[in-house]
C-alpha positions in Angstrom: 0.0 0.0 0.0 1.3 3.5 -0.8 1.4 5.2 2.5 3.3 8.5 2.3 5.0 7.3 -0.9 6.1 4.0 0.6 5.1 0.5 -0.6 3.7 -1.8 2.1 4.6 -5.5 2.1 2.4 -7.5 4.4 4.5 -10.3 6.0 3.2 -13.7 7.0 3.8 -13.0 10.7 2.0 -10.6 13.1 -1.1 -8.5 12.9 -1.6 -4.9 12.0 -4.1 -2.3 11.0 -3.9 1.0 9.2 -6.2 3.9 8.6 -6.4 6.6 5.9 -8.8 9.5 5.6 -10.3 11.1 2.6 -12.4 14.2 2.4 -14.7 15.0 -0.6 -16.1 18.5 -0.7 -18.4 20.1 -3.3 -18.4 23.9 -3.7 -20.3 26.4 -5.8 -20.1 30.0 -7.0 -16.9 30.3 -9.1 -15.8 32.0 -12.3 -13.3 31.1 -15.0 -11.4 34.2 -16.0 -11.3 33.8 -19.8 -9.0 36.7 -20.2 -6.3 35.3 -18.0 -4.2 32.3 -19.0 -1.0 30.6 -18.3 0.8 27.5 -19.4 2.7 24.5 -17.9 4.8 21.9 -19.7 3.8 18.3 -20.2 6.3 15.5 -19.8 6.7 15.6 -23.6 7.6 19.3 -23.6 4.4 20.5 -25.1 2.8 23.5 -23.4 -0.7 22.9 -22.1 -2.9 25.9 -21.7 -4.8 26.5 -18.5 -7.2 29.2 -17.2 -6.9 30.8 -13.8 -9.6 30.0 -11.4 -11.3 32.4 -9.1 -13.3 30.8 -6.3 -15.8 32.4 -3.9 -17.9 30.4 -1.5 -21.5 31.1 -0.5 -23.5 29.9 2.4 -27.0 28.4 2.3 -30.0 28.3 4.7 -29.9 24.6 4.2 -26.8 24.5 6.3 -29.0 24.3 9.4 -30.7 21.1 8.4 -30.1 18.0 10.5 -28.3 15.1 8.9 -30.9 12.5 7.8 -30.4 8.8 7.2 -32.8 6.9 5.0 -32.7 3.1 5.0 -33.8 1.2 1.9 -33.7 -2.5 0.9 -30.5 -2.2 -1.2 -29.4 1.4 -0.5 -28.8 3.9 2.3 -29.1 7.6 1.7 -27.4 10.5 3.7 -28.9 14.0 3.4 -28.0 17.2 5.2 -30.0 19.6 3.0 -26.9 20.7 1.1 -25.8 17.4 -0.4 -27.4 13.9 -0.7 -25.4 10.7 -1.1 -26.7 7.3 -2.0 -24.7 4.1 -1.1 -25.3 0.5 -2.1 -26.0 -1.7 0.8 -24.1 -3.7 2.0 -21.5 -3.0 -0.7 -20.7 0.6 0.3 -20.3 1.9 -3.3 -21.2 5.6 -3.7 -23.8 5.5 -6.5 -25.4 8.9 -6.4 -24.1 12.3 -5.3 -26.9 14.9 -5.6 -26.0 18.6 -5.3 -27.0 22.1 -6.4 -29.7 20.9 -8.8 -27.5 18.2 -10.4 -29.2 14.8 -10.0 -25.9 12.9 -10.0 -22.3 14.3 -10.0 -21.2 10.7 -10.9 -21.5 9.0 -14.2 -25.0 7.4 -14.4 -24.1 5.7 -17.7 -21.7 3.2 -16.0 -22.7 0.3 -13.8 -23.6 1.3 -10.2 -20.6 -0.5 -8.8 -18.2 1.5 -11.0 -19.3 5.0 -9.9 -17.7 5.5 -6.5 -15.8 2.4 -5.6 -12.9 1.2 -3.3 -10.2 -0.8 -5.0 -6.9 -2.5 -4.4 -3.8 -3.5 -6.5 -2.1 -6.3 -4.8 -0.1 -9.5 -5.4 0.9 -12.7 -3.7 4.6 -12.8 -2.9 6.5 -13.6 -6.2 3.3 -13.6 -8.3 1.7 -11.2 -10.8 -0.3 -8.3 -9.6 -4.1 -8.4 -9.2 -6.9 -5.9 -9.1 -9.9 -6.1 -6.8 -12.8 -4.0 -5.5 -13.5 -3.9 -1.8 -17.2 -4.6 -1.7 -18.8 -4.8 1.7 -20.8 -7.7 3.0 -21.8 -6.2 6.3 -23.5 -2.8 7.0 -24.0 -1.0 10.3 -24.6 2.5 11.6 -21.8 3.7 13.8 -23.3 7.0 14.9 -26.6 8.7 14.1 -27.4 12.2 15.4 -28.7 15.5 14.0 -25.1 16.7 13.8 -23.4 13.6 12.3 -24.0 10.2 10.8 -21.3 7.6 10.4 -21.8 4.4 8.3 -19.7 1.3 8.1 -19.4 -1.2 5.2 -17.2 -4.1 6.0 -15.6 -6.8 3.8 -14.0 -9.7 5.6 -11.5 -12.1 4.2 -12.8 -15.6 3.5 -10.0 -18.2 3.7 -12.0 -20.5 1.4 -11.5 -18.0 -1.4 -7.9 -18.4 -2.3 -8.1 -15.6 -4.9 -9.0 -12.8 -2.5 -6.8 -10.4 -0.5 -6.2 -11.4 3.1 -7.5 -8.3 4.8 -10.6 -7.2 6.6 -11.5 -3.7 5.4 -14.0 -1.5 7.2 -15.1 1.4 4.9 -16.4 4.3 6.9 -18.4 7.3 5.6 -19.3 10.4 7.6 -21.7 13.3 6.9 -22.0 16.3 9.2 -24.4 19.2 9.5 -23.6 22.2 7.3 -20.9 20.6 5.1 -21.4 20.2 1.3 -19.4 17.0 1.3 -18.5 13.9 3.2 -15.5 12.2 4.8 -14.3 8.6 4.2 -11.7 6.5 5.9 -10.8 2.9 5.9 -9.6 0.5 8.6 -7.4 -2.2 7.2 -6.9 -5.2 9.5 -4.7 -8.3 9.1 -4.7 -11.1 11.7 -1.8 -13.4 12.6 -1.2 -16.3 10.3 -2.9 -14.8 7.2 -1.1 -15.2 3.9 1.6 -12.7 3.0 1.1 -10.3 0.0 2.2 -7.0 -1.4 -0.4 -4.2 -1.4 0.7 -1.8 -4.1 -2.1 0.8 -3.6 -5.6 1.1 -2.4 -7.9 4.1 -3.4 -11.4 5.4 -3.5 -12.1 6.2 -7.1 -15.0 8.3 -8.6 -16.3 8.2 -12.2 -17.7 11.8 -12.6 -20.5 12.9 -14.8 -18.7 13.5 -18.1 -21.4 15.9 -19.3 -20.7 18.3 -16.4 -17.0 18.1 -15.6 -14.4 19.2 -18.1 -11.9 21.2 -16.1 -9.4 19.8 -13.7 -7.2 21.6 -11.2 -4.2 19.7 -9.7 -2.1 22.6 -8.4 -1.7 26.3 -8.8 0.3 25.8 -12.1 -1.5 22.7 -13.4 -5.1 23.5 -14.3 -6.8 22.9 -17.7 -9.8 21.9 -19.8 -9.6 18.1 -20.2 -10.3 15.8 -23.1 -13.2 13.4 -22.8 -12.9 9.6 -22.6 -14.4 9.6 -26.2 -11.6 12.0 -27.3 -9.1 9.5 -26.1 -10.8 6.4 -27.6 -11.0 8.1 -31.0 -7.4 9.3 -30.9 -4.2 7.7 -32.0 -2.5 5.3 -29.5 1.2 6.0 -29.1 4.1 3.8 -27.8 2.9 4.0 -24.2 -0.7 2.8 -23.6 -1.4 5.8 -21.4 -0.4 8.3 -24.2 -2.9 9.2 -26.9 -2.7 11.7 -29.7 -6.0 13.7 -29.9 -6.9 13.6 -33.6 -10.5 14.6 -33.6 -11.5 15.9 -30.1 -14.9 17.4 -29.3 -13.0 20.5 -28.3 -11.1 21.6 -31.4 -8.6 23.6 -29.2 -7.2 20.2 -28.0 -6.5 18.8 -31.5 -2.9 17.7 -31.9 -2.2 17.4 -28.2 -0.9 14.3 -26.6 -2.9 13.3 -23.5 -1.1 11.2 -21.0 -2.3 10.5 -17.4 1.3 11.0 -16.1 1.1 14.6 -17.1 -1.3 14.9 -14.1 0.7 12.8 -11.6 2.7 13.9 -8.5 4.2 12.3 -5.4 1.6 11.1 -2.9 3.1 13.3 -0.2 2.5 16.4 -2.4 -1.0 15.5 -3.7 -3.0 17.1 -0.9 -5.9 18.6 -2.8 -7.2 18.3 -6.4 -10.6 18.6 -8.1 -12.8 18.7 -11.1 -14.9 21.7 -12.0 -18.2 22.2 -13.9 -18.8 25.6 -15.6 -22.4 24.7 -16.4 -23.7 24.4 -12.8 -21.1 26.4 -10.8 -19.9 23.3 -9.0 -16.5 22.0 -8.2 -15.6 18.7 -6.6 -12.6 19.0 -4.3 -10.6 16.0 -3.1 -8.6 16.4 0.1 -6.5 13.3 0.8 -4.9 12.7 4.2 -3.1 9.4 4.6 -2.1 8.1 8.0 -0.6 4.9 9.2 
């Protein structure tokens, strides 16, 4: 597991647990200053244009609403008057984020379990890497009050399944009164005698609504309008699978650029806040990542 830039090898002896914290916040009321621009170099040396972002925050009378928990057969819903979040039950996948008149900030065209999911890249010692989703099998409410609700979705290791990762993972989600977002953290537990393995990384991934979000901000000097997944699929694949020449993008300003995910990468220790922005509904999704062991 990447904890502060370090890879975690899980030995066959002893027990341990670790915790990481993620905060997802949605804001509104911002302006893109079309007259101001800057540029930053890609890894290939090409300059990528960006537009400076000016953000102002506004309050809402809904901030006084109590946090509500709705229980359904296959879903649970958290709602504090500012934002509403739907989780699958007991899986703990974030399937709907409703905010500021947008019915879902996530991509409703993909399967429900691919919208806001928890995943792991891991491998048995000396074997090829594997990729799995951490889908809960147990659900419970940790805390329920007008000020705060905390939910737990737990996946437990089944020794009879030799192809699964040897971990218990407790996925926690918290919503508080007056906040247009939610907190998530995970408790990873390994008991003595469980099989050894390498955990390359584990993350909470979100597939955003592609009709709404086109602008991404990574840092002060890395912000830009992004190509769409369709732009990449219709482009020309280059030597590296991550690199695509944009030959016929939906935004003609991007034609001729090379899009490579590593243009947007940085060290885990430096990746404190990033986000996607919609200029059609005045909404930005901000991700604040705090990793602790």
